[in-house]
N, CA, C and O of each residue as an XYZ file, in Angstrom:
980
protein
N       1.135     -0.962      0.024
C       0.538     -0.002     -0.247
C       0.629      1.239      0.270
O       0.582      1.617      1.440
N       0.812      2.026     -1.079
C       1.235      3.311     -0.709
C       1.078      3.587      0.472
O       0.451      2.773      1.150
N       1.654      4.971      1.187
C       1.931      5.217      2.545
C       2.093      7.056      2.414
O       2.322      7.745      1.420
N       1.839      7.490      4.017
C       2.285      9.540      4.367
C       3.200      8.711      5.739
O       2.792      8.012      6.666
N       4.458      9.130      5.383
C       5.444      9.647      6.407
C       5.223     11.040      7.249
O       5.825     12.071      6.946
N       4.208     10.950      8.442
C       4.955     11.972      8.807
C       5.504     12.258      9.700
O       5.472     13.380     10.205
N       5.979     11.544     10.002
C       7.507     12.047     11.051
C       8.225     11.217     10.998
O       8.045     10.082     11.438
N      10.246     12.091      9.830
C      11.264     11.677     10.302
C      11.864     12.390     10.460
O      11.386     13.524     10.489
N      13.532     12.179     10.699
C      13.751     13.359     10.838
C      15.256     13.532      9.835
O      16.045     12.604      9.660
N      15.413     14.866      9.281
C      16.562     15.081      8.865
C      17.645     15.208      9.888
O      17.297     15.606     11.000
N      19.287     14.846      9.620
C      20.372     14.295     10.248
C      21.255     15.777     10.497
O      21.566     16.377      9.468
N      21.518     16.163     11.344
C      22.664     17.088     11.563
C      23.739     16.773     12.977
O      24.880     17.207     13.137
N      23.015     15.959     13.810
C      23.052     15.270     15.191
C      24.237     13.840     15.309
O      25.369     14.079     14.888
N      24.059     12.906     15.673
C      24.433     12.486     15.841
C      25.891     10.942     14.653
O      26.609     11.198     13.687
N      25.754      9.965     15.188
C      27.411      9.854     14.474
C      27.397      9.377     12.999
O      28.320      9.605     12.217
N      26.003      8.534     12.615
C      25.548      8.746     10.688
C      24.385      9.021     11.029
O      23.673      8.126     11.484
N      23.673     10.983     10.825
C      22.561     11.553     10.385
C      22.499     11.369      9.406
O      23.369     11.444      8.538
N      20.686     10.886      9.304
C      20.473     10.684      7.365
C      20.339     12.280      7.028
O      19.922     13.145      7.800
N      20.850     12.476      5.526
C      21.082     13.210      5.467
C      19.362     12.688      3.601
O      18.829     11.662      3.179
N      19.302     14.176      3.263
C      18.291     14.656      2.161
C      18.035     13.235      1.658
O      16.843     12.936      1.590
N      19.269     11.928      1.146
C      19.634     11.332     -0.073
C      19.195     10.473      0.671
O      18.486      9.817     -0.092
N      19.118      9.967      1.757
C      19.488      8.653      2.503
C      17.875      8.539      2.848
O      17.238      7.486      2.820
N      17.156     10.325      3.303
C      14.919      9.546      3.502
C      15.249      9.156      2.464
O      15.752      8.041      2.326
N      14.873     10.683      0.657
C      15.107      9.493     -0.047
C      14.653      8.329     -0.296
O      13.516      7.958     -0.588
N      16.006      7.546     -0.108
C      16.776      6.074     -0.449
C      15.407      4.794      0.443
O      14.827      3.801      0.003
N      15.357      5.728      2.255
C      14.105      4.743      2.980
C      13.043      5.042      2.357
O      12.095      4.264      2.250
N      13.066      5.841      2.024
C      11.275      6.714      1.333
C      10.496      4.950      0.229
O       9.585      4.138      0.386
N      11.951      5.304     -1.113
C      11.497      4.021     -1.720
C      11.321      2.783     -0.706
O      10.261      2.330     -0.276
N      12.534      2.386     -0.455
C      12.356      0.970      0.017
C      11.912      0.701      0.705
O      11.993     -0.460      1.105
N      10.947      1.872      1.436
C       9.569      1.419      2.724
C       8.512      1.306      2.115
O       7.518      0.981      2.765
N       8.366      1.604      0.283
C       7.238      2.335     -0.639
C       6.461      3.332      0.025
O       5.263      3.214      0.281
N       7.037      4.122      0.242
C       5.750      5.191      1.036
C       5.757      6.633     -0.223
O       6.282      6.745     -1.331
N       5.293      7.141      0.235
C       4.601      8.570     -1.209
C       5.114      9.909     -1.121
O       5.279     10.919     -1.804
N       5.309      9.407      0.147
C       5.819     11.328      0.431
C       6.429     11.076      2.562
O       6.184     10.186      3.376
N       7.029     12.036      2.625
C       7.948     11.959      4.035
C       7.599     13.072      4.328
O       7.329     13.938      3.496
N       7.544     13.243      5.780
C       6.990     15.230      5.700
C       8.416     15.024      7.244
O       8.095     14.342      8.218
N       9.911     15.729      7.191
C      10.443     15.827      7.991
C      10.401     17.201      8.174
O       9.721     18.073      7.634
N      11.670     17.249      9.455
C      11.887     18.347     10.181
C      13.347     18.190     11.087
O      14.143     17.292     11.359
N      13.270     18.824     11.210
C      15.217     18.774     10.917
C      15.678     18.784     12.008
O      15.478     19.831     12.623
N      16.426     17.758     12.693
C      17.293     17.647     14.264
C      17.829     18.101     15.014
O      17.745     17.963     16.235
N      18.827     19.063     14.073
C      19.286     20.398     14.430
C      17.972     21.514     15.491
O      18.022     22.084     16.581
N      16.994     21.365     14.473
C      15.427     22.150     14.941
C      15.120     21.750     16.678
O      14.692     22.204     17.739
N      15.532     20.900     16.210
C      14.254     19.774     17.405
C      15.212     19.973     18.651
O      14.547     20.034     19.685
N      16.217     20.062     18.808
C      17.332     19.854     19.564
C      17.884     20.936     19.982
O      17.930     21.325     21.149
N      18.418     21.570     18.822
C      19.564     22.710     19.480
C      19.046     23.757     19.180
O      18.330     24.328     20.003
N      19.315     24.402     17.657
C      19.069     26.164     16.470
C      18.054     25.201     16.204
O      18.106     24.063     15.738
N      16.793     26.165     16.747
C      15.758     26.093     15.525
C      15.577     27.024     13.981
O      14.800     26.702     13.082
N      16.764     28.573     13.954
C      16.068     29.196     13.169
C      17.210     27.856     12.511
O      16.784     27.212     11.552
N      18.288     27.591     12.942
C      19.336     27.213     11.350
C      18.646     26.091     10.673
O      18.383     26.055      9.471
N      18.331     25.023     11.700
C      17.532     23.664     12.183
C      16.210     23.910     11.294
O      15.598     22.844     11.348
N      15.549     24.743     10.569
C      14.650     24.700     10.135
C      14.717     25.477      8.486
O      14.134     25.417      7.403
N      15.988     26.306      9.238
C      16.963     26.525      7.752
C      17.186     25.016      6.694
O      17.135     25.051      5.464
N      17.361     24.139      7.270
C      18.281     22.958      6.862
C      17.104     22.591      6.216
O      17.270     22.478      5.002
N      15.210     22.212      6.862
C      14.303     21.625      6.769
C      13.877     22.184      4.351
O      13.556     21.599      3.316
N      14.176     23.423      4.771
C      14.052     24.274      4.189
C      14.883     24.044      2.848
O      14.379     24.557      1.849
N      15.569     23.647      2.747
C      16.566     23.671      1.769
C      16.719     22.024      1.476
O      17.005     21.738      0.314
N      16.572     21.027      2.330
C      16.341     19.858      1.980
C      14.982     19.160      1.042
O      15.014     18.066      0.479
N      13.676     20.247      1.064
C      12.441     19.693      0.413
C      12.889     20.799     -0.738
O      11.809     20.741     -1.324
N      13.507     21.589     -1.379
C      13.444     21.841     -2.683
C      13.434     21.155     -3.548
O      14.377     20.365     -3.587
N      12.649     21.099     -4.406
C      12.169     20.729     -5.624
C      12.259     19.100     -5.753
O      12.610     18.452     -6.739
N      11.768     18.548     -4.254
C      11.727     17.325     -3.742
C       9.508     16.927     -3.698
O       8.612     17.135     -2.879
N       9.585     16.378     -4.922
C       7.138     16.161     -4.203
C       7.739     14.828     -3.906
O       6.895     13.948     -4.073
N       8.856     14.382     -3.539
C       8.385     13.222     -2.270
C       8.479     14.161     -0.561
O       7.768     13.944      0.420
N       9.122     14.758     -0.640
C       9.930     15.344      1.274
C       8.568     16.536      1.334
O       8.433     17.146      0.273
N       7.760     16.841      2.242
C       7.258     17.883      2.309
C       8.173     18.091      4.095
O       8.898     17.291      4.686
N       7.774     19.319      4.440
C       8.394     19.906      5.803
C       8.274     20.536      6.727
O       8.532     21.682      6.360
N       7.966     20.542      8.060
C       7.095     20.863      9.620
C       8.522     22.247      9.789
O       9.677     22.188      9.366
N       7.884     23.283     10.499
C       8.551     24.049     10.566
C       8.293     23.943     12.323
O       7.313     24.223     13.012
N      10.262     23.166     12.813
C       9.852     23.099     14.189
C       9.219     24.839     14.989
O       9.049     25.969     14.531
N       9.073     24.307     16.123
C       8.808     25.782     16.988
C       8.903     24.948     18.431
O       8.335     23.862     18.549
N       9.550     25.455     19.349
C       9.761     25.039     21.224
C       9.765     26.173     21.984
O      10.099     27.325     21.709
N       9.379     25.714     22.898
C       9.152     27.466     24.289
C      10.368     27.376     24.888
O      10.459     27.719     26.067
N      11.491     26.907     24.193
C      12.490     27.238     25.142
C      13.450     28.416     24.246
O      14.430     29.008     24.696
N      12.767     28.585     22.633
C      13.146     29.626     21.807
C      11.616     30.087     21.622
O      11.086     28.984     21.494
N      10.597     31.010     21.529
C      10.350     31.045     21.690
C       9.532     32.434     20.280
O       8.449     32.605     19.721
N      10.959     33.116     20.302
C      10.492     34.730     19.421
C      11.703     34.208     17.818
O      11.777     34.734     16.708
N      12.698     32.628     18.588
C      12.676     32.131     16.927
C      11.646     31.742     16.317
O      11.123     32.156     15.281
N      11.419     31.054     16.900
C      10.030     29.990     16.813
C       9.074     30.876     16.060
O       9.199     30.762     14.841
N       8.507     31.400     16.303
C       7.652     32.995     15.702
C       8.183     33.407     14.884
O       7.239     33.725     14.160
N       9.238     33.745     14.257
C       9.715     34.083     13.652
C       9.758     33.439     11.916
O       9.756     33.955     10.798
N       9.801     31.864     12.538
C      10.059     30.702     11.571
C       8.276     30.923     10.856
O       8.074     31.216      9.678
N       7.381     30.740     11.695
C       6.084     30.734     11.008
C       6.278     31.739     10.375
O       6.069     31.451      9.197
N       6.467     32.426     10.437
C       5.792     33.545      9.611
C       6.999     33.481      8.728
O       6.562     33.613      7.585
N       8.226     33.352      8.689
C       9.261     33.040      7.375
C       8.346     32.008      6.721
O       7.371     32.238      6.007
N       8.734     31.084      7.016
C       8.109     29.776      6.227
C       6.439     29.382      5.710
O       6.038     29.119      4.576
N       5.738     29.452      6.908
C       4.123     28.576      6.827
C       4.015     29.402      5.435
O       3.403     28.600      4.730
N       4.249     30.496      4.674
C       3.025     30.498      3.095
C       3.846     29.967      2.227
O       4.143     30.585      1.205
N       4.344     28.722      2.503
C       5.187     27.642      1.505
C       4.185     26.935      1.606
O       3.728     27.080      2.740
N       3.605     26.247      1.021
C       3.047     24.986      0.348
C       3.796     23.673      1.043
O       2.992     23.006      1.694
N       4.953     23.226      1.051
C       6.194     22.695      0.998
C       6.136     21.939      2.368
O       6.610     20.833      2.627
N       5.248     23.034      3.415
C       5.722     22.740      5.195
C       3.993     22.185      5.325
O       3.485     22.567      4.271
N       3.500     21.856      5.705
C       2.684     21.475      6.551
C       2.638     22.013      7.115
O       1.770     22.779      6.695
N       2.988     22.393      8.096
C       2.821     22.921      9.259
C       4.284     23.347     10.669
O       5.510     23.458     10.672
N       3.136     23.454     11.679
C       4.631     23.492     12.913
C       4.363     22.699     13.060
O       3.365     22.161     12.580
N       5.357     22.127     14.011
C       5.605     20.949     14.747
C       6.303     21.670     16.153
O       7.407     22.212     16.206
N       5.146     21.478     17.457
C       6.185     22.280     18.772
C       6.358     21.116     19.494
O       5.592     20.169     19.671
N       7.500     21.333     19.893
C       8.108     19.986     20.201
C       9.541     20.545     21.657
O      10.690     20.974     21.765
N       8.428     20.142     22.405
C       9.122     20.632     23.929
C      10.383     19.740     24.736
O      10.392     18.564     25.100
N      11.582     20.970     24.868
C      12.892     19.946     25.425
C      12.831     19.309     26.423
O      13.697     18.456     26.620
N      11.795     19.518     27.363
C      11.914     19.268     29.058
C      10.267     18.848     28.931
O       9.504     18.672     27.981
N      10.170     18.800     30.071
C       9.102     18.308     30.857
C       7.983     19.234     31.421
O       8.507     19.720     32.423
N       6.586     19.793     31.303
C       5.840     20.652     31.813
C       6.176     21.889     31.053
O       5.834     22.984     31.502
N       7.267     21.710     29.168
C       7.361     22.424     28.737
C       5.839     23.320     27.874
O       5.384     24.445     27.669
N       5.646     22.310     27.696
C       3.473     22.607     27.254
C       2.353     23.367     27.913
O       1.196     23.753     27.750
N       3.641     23.357     28.980
C       2.349     24.475     29.897
C       2.964     25.998     30.213
O       2.671     26.746     31.145
N       3.820     26.183     29.234
C       4.557     26.836     29.753
C       4.251     28.811     28.883
O       3.260     29.016     28.181
N       5.151     29.766     29.130
C       4.555     30.990     28.765
C       5.157     31.006     27.406
O       4.641     31.815     26.636
N       6.108     30.312     26.958
C       6.836     30.326     25.759
C       5.859     29.538     25.086
O       6.001     30.095     23.997
N       4.971     28.675     24.868
C       4.480     27.616     24.594
C       3.027     28.614     24.181
O       2.835     28.873     22.993
N       2.185     29.063     25.105
C       1.246     30.078     25.076
C       1.612     31.357     23.793
O       0.905     31.667     22.834
N       3.355     32.079     24.319
C       3.426     32.262     22.800
C       3.406     31.961     21.519
O       2.697     32.710     20.846
N       3.863     31.246     21.043
C       4.005     30.818     20.431
C       2.268     30.285     19.396
O       1.950     30.692     18.279
N       1.452     29.260     20.331
C      -0.420     29.015     20.204
C      -0.617     31.034     19.567
O      -1.097     31.420     18.501
N      -0.143     31.725     20.504
C      -1.231     33.543     20.134
C      -0.920     33.486     18.902
O      -1.776     33.410     18.021
N       1.328     33.535     18.497
C       1.396     33.759     17.039
C       0.898     32.644     15.517
O       0.569     33.118     14.430
N       0.966     31.083     15.843
C      -0.783     30.164     15.472
C      -1.453     30.106     15.027
O      -1.737     29.336     14.109
N      -2.302     31.351     15.751
C      -3.634     31.318     15.216
C      -4.061     31.648     14.058
O      -5.090     31.296     13.481
N      -2.848     32.665     13.578
C      -3.507     33.022     12.474
C      -3.425     32.040     11.135
O      -4.164     32.052     10.151
N      -2.115     31.057     11.461
C      -2.741     30.041     10.352
C      -3.960     28.868     10.233
O      -4.911     28.899     11.014
N      -3.856     27.953      9.306
C      -4.911     27.440      9.483
C      -4.187     26.007      8.865
O      -4.621     25.269      7.982
N      -2.967     25.899      9.634
C      -3.003     24.377      9.169
C      -2.507     23.646     10.733
O      -2.248     24.242     11.779
N      -2.485     22.047     10.438
C      -2.473     21.149     12.289
C      -1.162     21.520     12.605
O      -0.171     21.192     11.952
N      -1.168     22.111     13.472
C       0.417     21.024     14.821
C       0.271     19.955     15.165
O      -0.644     19.300     15.663
N       1.720     19.720     14.726
C       1.911     18.734     15.241
C       2.945     18.660     16.918
O       3.806     19.514     17.128
N       2.721     17.786     17.709
C       2.518     18.642     19.422
C       3.724     16.743     19.778
O       3.102     15.688     19.660
N       5.037     16.684     20.101
C       5.638     16.280     20.619
C       4.955     15.918     22.066
O       4.693     16.777     22.908
N       4.680     14.367     22.243
C       3.843     13.666     23.334
C       4.111     12.906     24.065
O       3.211     12.127     24.377
N       4.999     12.795     24.487
C       6.070     11.279     25.305
C       5.108     10.221     26.077
O       4.769      9.060     25.846
N       4.824     11.173     27.112
C       4.185     11.046     28.791
C       2.385     11.301     29.234
O       1.633     12.199     28.856
N       2.187     10.463     29.897
C       1.367     10.995     30.729
C       1.470     12.714     30.591
O       0.867     13.431     29.793
N       2.208     13.011     31.394
C       2.080     13.840     31.582
C       1.674     15.317     29.978
O       1.003     16.347     29.924
N       2.311     14.757     29.262
C       2.541     15.228     28.588
C       0.495     15.198     27.845
O      -0.072     15.657     26.853
N       0.295     14.802     28.434
C      -0.745     14.283     27.103
C      -1.814     15.720     27.838
O      -2.422     16.735     27.499
N      -1.428     14.781     29.186
C      -2.241     16.277     29.761
C      -2.220     17.784     29.030
O      -3.001     18.560     28.478
N      -0.893     17.685     29.371
C      -1.367     19.398     28.878
C      -1.106     19.149     27.862
O       0.048     19.452     28.165
N      -1.002     18.787     26.558
C      -1.893     18.768     24.463
C      -2.950     18.900     25.758
O      -2.775     19.725     26.655
N      -4.329     17.747     25.711
C      -5.929     18.264     26.245
C      -5.902     19.496     26.434
O      -6.443     20.210     25.589
N      -5.260     20.102     27.604
C      -5.722     21.316     27.840
C      -5.331     21.958     26.496
O      -6.189     22.180     25.642
N      -3.967     22.271     26.304
C      -4.177     23.244     25.145
C      -4.638     23.072     23.536
O      -4.224     24.004     22.846
N      -5.148     22.410     23.058
C      -6.388     21.632     22.745
C      -8.032     22.226     22.267
O      -8.553     22.787     21.303
N      -8.485     21.610     23.835
C      -9.178     22.646     24.565
C      -9.459     24.511     24.297
O     -10.314     25.158     23.695
N      -8.215     24.865     25.118
C      -8.115     26.248     23.931
C      -7.881     26.342     22.869
O      -7.243     27.354     22.578
N      -8.123     25.710     22.112
C      -7.989     26.129     21.202
C      -8.570     25.088     20.222
O      -7.895     24.266     19.601
N      -9.849     25.223     20.167
C     -10.855     23.664     19.439
C     -10.501     23.791     18.071
O      -9.971     22.911     17.394
N     -10.820     24.924     17.698
C     -10.477     25.357     15.600
C      -9.320     24.604     15.328
O      -9.115     24.101     14.224
N      -8.640     24.515     16.181
C      -6.925     23.793     15.961
C      -7.055     22.575     15.310
O      -7.785     21.887     16.024
N      -6.649     21.814     14.102
C      -6.719     20.168     14.780
C      -4.671     20.165     14.849
O      -3.788     20.798     14.271
N      -4.731     18.789     16.169
C      -3.227     18.907     16.713
C      -3.283     17.447     16.696
O      -4.190     16.745     17.144
N      -1.637     16.879     15.825
C      -1.751     15.461     16.274
C      -0.223     15.169     17.365
O       0.967     15.448     17.222
N      -0.755     14.707     18.091
C      -0.139     13.815     19.226
C       0.717     12.661     18.622
O       0.412     11.477     18.483
N       2.125     13.459     18.228
C       3.087     12.932     17.713
C       3.490     11.603     19.162
O       3.787     12.087     20.254
N       3.468     10.435     19.061
C       3.938      9.491     19.974
C       2.791      9.651     20.961
O       2.724      8.907     21.940
N       2.302     10.165     20.838
C       0.721      9.554     21.535
C       0.596      9.055     23.444
O       0.034      8.160     24.075
N       1.520     10.291     23.788
C       1.980      9.642     25.186
C       3.463      8.368     25.543
O       4.153      8.204     26.549
N       3.456      7.638     24.099
C       4.592      6.310     24.325
C       3.408      5.212     25.507
O       2.189      5.269     25.345
N       3.907      4.493     26.379
C       3.693      4.191     27.170
C       2.343      3.995     27.675
O       1.810      2.908     27.898
N       1.789      5.273     27.851
C       0.445      6.471     28.555
C      -0.385      5.818     27.910
O      -1.402      5.462     28.504
N      -0.156      5.364     26.110
C      -1.041      5.461     25.008
C      -2.792      5.614     25.566
O      -3.781      6.223     25.160
N      -2.518      4.791     26.582
C      -4.309      4.871     26.752
C      -5.066      6.241     27.417
O      -6.252      6.522     27.591
N      -3.897      6.897     27.679
C      -4.084      8.065     28.544
C      -4.523      8.723     27.431
O      -5.453      9.526     27.505
N      -3.952      8.471     26.391
C      -4.014      9.469     24.615
C      -4.997      9.339     24.131
O      -5.408     10.280     23.452
N      -5.835      8.102     24.259
C      -6.455      7.896     23.511
C      -8.393      8.447     24.380
O      -9.470      8.782     23.888
N      -7.964      8.286     25.566
C      -8.871      8.857     26.797
C      -9.237     10.783     25.994
O     -10.292     11.357     25.723
N      -7.398     11.303     25.841
C      -8.093     12.690     25.528
C      -8.368     12.961     24.804
O      -9.092     13.955     24.853
N      -8.004     12.229     23.156
C      -8.710     12.131     22.506
C     -10.236     12.121     22.390
O     -11.042     12.883     21.856
N     -10.332     11.064     23.034
C     -12.024     11.135     23.208
C     -12.978     12.119     23.558
O     -14.136     12.386     23.236
N     -11.804     12.738     24.603
C     -12.605     14.619     25.313
C     -12.463     15.356     24.592
O     -13.483     16.041     24.510
N     -11.197     15.880     23.487
C     -11.222     16.240     22.551
C     -10.991     16.752     21.403
O      -9.921     17.092     20.896
N     -12.257     16.803     20.933
C     -11.867     16.346     19.642
C     -11.251     16.566     18.231
O     -11.295     15.879     17.211
N     -10.899     17.279     18.404
C      -9.565     18.208     17.775
C      -8.269     17.131     17.234
O      -7.468     17.229     16.305
N      -8.474     16.154     18.216
C      -6.834     16.250     19.222
C      -6.829     14.296     17.790
O      -7.729     13.459     17.869
N      -5.862     14.194     16.976
C      -4.949     12.856     16.233
C      -4.354     12.680     16.621
O      -3.491     13.517     16.885
N      -4.286     11.367     17.019
C      -3.227     10.453     17.827
C      -2.331      9.849     16.851
O      -2.830      9.219     15.918
N      -0.803      9.990     16.978
C       0.331      9.549     15.819
C       0.930      8.470     16.633
O       1.760      8.734     17.503
N       0.372      6.742     16.274
C       0.795      6.482     18.047
C       1.872      5.759     18.005
O       2.452      5.232     18.955
N       2.326      5.719     16.130
C       3.495      4.770     15.840
C       5.327      5.601     16.386
O       6.421      5.047     16.280
N       5.166      6.410     16.700
C       6.586      6.869     17.173
C       6.012      6.554     18.640
O       6.754      6.826     19.584
N       5.227      6.212     18.805
C       5.254      6.254     20.615
C       6.001      4.804     21.315
O       6.408      4.635     22.464
N       5.995      3.563     19.765
C       6.217      2.314     20.355
C       5.186      1.598     19.666
O       4.094      1.984     19.249
N       5.874      0.229     19.620
C       4.669     -0.911     19.040
C       4.283     -1.877     20.211
O       4.590     -3.050     20.419
N       3.470     -0.947     20.940
C       2.395     -1.416     22.188
C       1.622     -2.453     21.499
O       1.672     -1.981     20.363
N       0.870     -3.646     21.370
C       0.420     -5.133     21.201
C      -1.022     -4.537     21.734
O      -1.242     -4.522     22.945
N      -2.338     -3.875     20.467
C      -2.948     -4.205     20.512
C      -3.877     -2.658     20.434
O      -5.034     -2.309     20.202
N      -2.463     -1.984     20.812
C      -3.185     -0.496     20.478
C      -4.080      0.129     19.533
O      -4.961      0.971     19.703
N      -3.516     -0.675     18.137
C      -4.140      0.190     17.223
C      -5.760      0.392     17.256
O      -6.405      1.383     16.912
N      -6.395     -1.340     17.979
C      -6.990     -2.115     17.562
C      -8.138     -1.173     18.386
O      -9.264     -0.747     18.128
N      -6.855     -1.070     19.938
C      -8.605     -0.076     20.976
C      -8.466      1.129     20.273
O      -9.474      0.882     19.611
N      -8.051      2.393     19.759
C      -7.531      3.863     18.498
C      -8.747      3.482     18.086
O      -9.679      3.876     18.787
N      -9.052      2.718     16.994
C      -9.839      2.518     16.410
C     -11.375      2.388     16.185
O     -12.201      2.690     15.325
N     -11.293      1.282     18.409
C     -12.105      0.847     18.267
C     -12.934      1.830     18.905
O     -14.152      1.884     18.731
N     -11.964      2.984     20.003
C     -12.837      4.038     20.914
C     -12.676      5.084     19.390
O     -13.504      4.759     18.539
N     -11.957      5.984     19.067
C     -11.594      7.089     18.120
C     -12.825      6.538     16.430
O     -13.738      7.314     16.148
N     -12.681      5.568     15.779
C     -12.197      5.292     14.407
C     -10.865      5.366     14.221
O      -9.868      5.833     14.772
N     -11.167      4.764     13.281
C      -9.134      4.826     12.653
C      -9.178      6.172     11.965
O      -8.117      6.269     11.348
N     -10.095      7.524     11.741
C     -10.103      8.232     11.181
C      -9.686      9.445     11.571
O      -9.584     10.534     11.006
N      -9.407      8.937     12.928
C      -8.500     10.213     13.691
C      -6.752      9.441     14.228
O      -6.137      9.748     15.249
N      -6.366      8.539     13.293
C      -5.324      7.903     13.950
C      -4.293      8.631     12.736
O      -4.804      9.280     11.823
N      -3.266      8.504     12.806
C      -2.078      9.138     11.354
C      -0.785      8.578     11.283
O      -0.207      8.468     12.365
N      -0.253      8.237     10.375
C       1.455      7.206     10.311
C       2.600      8.330      9.894
O       2.945      9.256      9.161
N       2.943      7.260     11.223
C       4.592      8.091     10.724
C       5.508      6.686     10.959
O       5.251      5.663     11.592
N       6.324      6.965     10.413
C       8.001      6.130     11.370
C       8.736      6.556     12.171
O       9.338      5.741     12.870
N       8.863      7.364     12.281
C      10.095      7.931     13.013
C      11.337      7.727     12.536
O      12.120      7.716     13.486
N      11.931      7.546     11.414
C      13.292      7.526     11.267
C      13.776      8.455     11.477
O      13.065      9.406     11.800
N      15.469      8.648     11.377
C      15.508      7.144     12.032
C      16.017      6.616     12.983
O      16.951      5.814     12.945
N      15.238      7.163     14.289
C      15.530      6.346     15.772
C      14.146      5.443     15.534
O      13.761      4.847     16.540
N      13.584      5.321     14.676
C      12.514      3.548     14.689
C      13.057      3.426     13.044
O      13.156      4.381     12.274
N      13.392      1.919     12.714
C      12.727      1.364     12.150
C      11.733      1.785     11.060
O      10.726      2.171     11.655
N      11.512      1.911      9.397
C      10.530      2.113      9.195
C       9.308      0.550      9.091
O       8.090      0.512      9.262
N      10.044     -0.276      8.833
C       9.260     -1.216      9.583
C       9.358     -2.209     10.445
O       9.311     -3.434     10.333
N       9.602     -0.954     11.951
C       8.187     -1.221     12.902
C       7.080     -0.741     12.970
O       6.212     -1.272     13.663
N       6.866      0.353     12.279
C       5.556      1.310     12.370
C       4.735      0.661     11.133
O       3.534      0.802     11.364
N       5.056     -0.295      9.353
C       4.561     -0.889      9.011
C       4.353     -2.077      9.243
O       3.471     -2.587      8.552
N       4.983     -2.882     10.170
C       4.442     -3.923     10.554
C       3.653     -3.817     12.155
O       3.051     -4.817     12.547
N       3.680     -3.001     12.729
C       2.046     -2.463     13.652
C       1.893     -2.359     12.846
O       2.760     -3.036     12.292
N       0.873     -1.597     11.594
C      -0.220     -1.702     11.010
C      -0.825     -2.795     11.024
O      -1.806     -3.273     11.594
N       0.374     -3.293      9.870
C       0.044     -4.691      9.233
C      -0.540     -5.818      9.948
O      -1.247     -6.674      9.417
N      -0.152     -5.772     11.398
C      -0.305     -7.080     11.854
C      -1.772     -6.449     13.275
O      -2.101     -7.024     14.313
N      -2.340     -5.023     12.641
C      -3.119     -4.644     13.710
C      -4.835     -5.997     12.948
O      -4.965     -6.772     12.000
N      -5.508     -5.633     13.834
C      -6.812     -6.725     13.388
C      -7.732     -5.946     13.175
O      -8.914     -6.110     13.481
N      -7.212     -4.967     12.590
C      -8.381     -3.496     11.917
C      -8.907     -3.714     10.894
O      -9.749     -4.415     11.455
N      -9.270     -3.774      9.633
C      -9.972     -3.869      8.582
C      -9.043     -3.397      7.447
O      -8.409     -2.345      7.372
N      -9.113     -4.426      6.580
C      -7.841     -3.297      5.416
C      -8.284     -1.585      5.169
O      -7.384     -0.746      5.124
N      -9.768     -1.173      5.018
C      -9.615      0.168      4.729
C      -9.346      0.866      6.111
O      -8.700      1.845      5.737
N      -9.415      0.939      7.093
C      -9.148      0.920      8.208
C      -7.361      0.714      8.130
O      -6.586      0.793      9.083
N      -7.146      0.533      7.207
C      -5.010      0.515      7.028
C      -5.051      1.246      6.323
O      -4.530      2.246      6.818
N      -5.306      1.397      5.555
C      -5.860      2.323      4.317
C      -5.450      3.967      4.412
O      -4.577      4.701      3.950
N      -7.288      4.146      5.798
C      -7.558      5.029      6.246
C      -5.507      5.633      6.677
O      -4.572      6.257      6.175
N      -5.828      4.991      7.712
C      -4.254      5.859      8.721
C      -3.303      5.722      7.734
O      -2.578      6.690      7.961
N      -3.088      5.457      7.298
C      -1.452      4.845      6.335
C      -1.516      6.042      5.283
O      -0.463      6.532      4.876
N      -2.917      6.576      4.783
C      -2.751      7.317      3.573
C      -3.479      8.406      3.743
O      -3.004      9.532      3.896
N      -5.349      7.966      3.717
C      -6.045      8.733      3.520
C      -6.547     10.125      4.179
O      -7.032     11.183      3.777
N      -6.068      9.396      5.721
C      -6.583     10.597      6.650
C      -4.907     11.637      6.503
O      -5.071     12.857      6.504
N      -4.247     11.403      6.452
C      -2.924     12.483      5.492
C      -3.772     13.505      4.648
O      -4.089     14.690      4.542
N      -3.920     12.262      4.129
C      -4.660     13.077      2.114
C      -4.760     14.439      2.702
O      -4.141     15.498      2.594
N      -6.028     13.889      3.524
C      -7.416     14.695      3.357
C      -7.137     15.735      4.101
O      -7.096     16.840      3.558
N      -6.892     15.605      5.481
C      -6.086     16.791      6.676
C      -5.153     17.573      6.294
O      -5.127     18.700      6.789
N      -3.906     17.099      5.090
C      -3.293     18.401      4.373
C      -3.332     18.460      2.552
O      -2.470     18.487      1.673
N      -4.999     18.462      2.592
C      -4.859     18.745      1.084
C      -4.035     17.761      0.241
O      -4.102     17.904     -0.979
N      -3.309     16.836      0.707
C      -1.982     16.852     -0.262
C      -3.096     15.723     -1.873
O      -3.868     14.914     -1.358
N      -3.120     15.715     -2.917
C      -3.224     15.007     -3.931
C      -2.436     13.280     -4.296
O      -1.462     12.566     -4.058
N      -3.848     13.373     -5.095
C      -2.921     12.043     -5.108
C      -1.532     12.404     -5.657
O      -0.624     12.030     -4.915
N      -1.173     12.994     -6.693
C       0.171     12.898     -7.119
C       1.549     13.572     -6.934
O       2.404     14.209     -7.549
N       1.178     12.921     -5.411
C       1.967     14.309     -4.656
C       3.516     14.070     -5.043
O       4.555     14.674     -5.310
N       3.217     13.367     -4.960
C       4.698     12.757     -6.075
C       5.448     12.676     -7.752
O       6.607     12.748     -8.161
N       4.805     12.586     -8.064
C       4.659     13.660     -9.555
C       4.933     14.490     -9.430
O       4.884     15.302    -10.355
């Protein structure tokens, strides 16, 4: 099945960081149509320099889209990059990435969200644990008009993310980068429906085969699998059938 990977990382950190060409090779080997990327440098170090790397990597690459990384650690630089990049079609939206506990509830996050109100694009938020799930639910309820993607869906606390998404109907779950917990996709589809779930590989931290295997092994219908792998992202981001052409 063709697919859309909503969370992969362009490397500037680590021993063997993924370059643009390596990302494209991984996309082809996994038989995916499109990959949305963010710079590791933007996620963990320098927002402005990292987002510039993402911008350069996705130029003239129909199979790649970008995320503008924003972080409460550097709200001013984050807001500046929203203005700089989100007018470009190649960027899907912003990826809000806290670098420590409780940062989703910080003043820096509120400053970024105030600036983001002018945009109509979805916001992806890193949600690694139960505390972040609680903060995400509060954030989502503050901005009910905004589609919010819970990247990682709480990790081991994925049941808490399901409950939060049930209460906050503008929350979508991306559970694949939060671990391959048996039965979680079935539970999410049962409670929320497949239309509230999105696919990602988390490459290079995760092997794309893990995410694809989790989906393939899930005891849900083929229609649900296709919606999760491709259809939901196409609808949310307005991606045409010929995104890679």
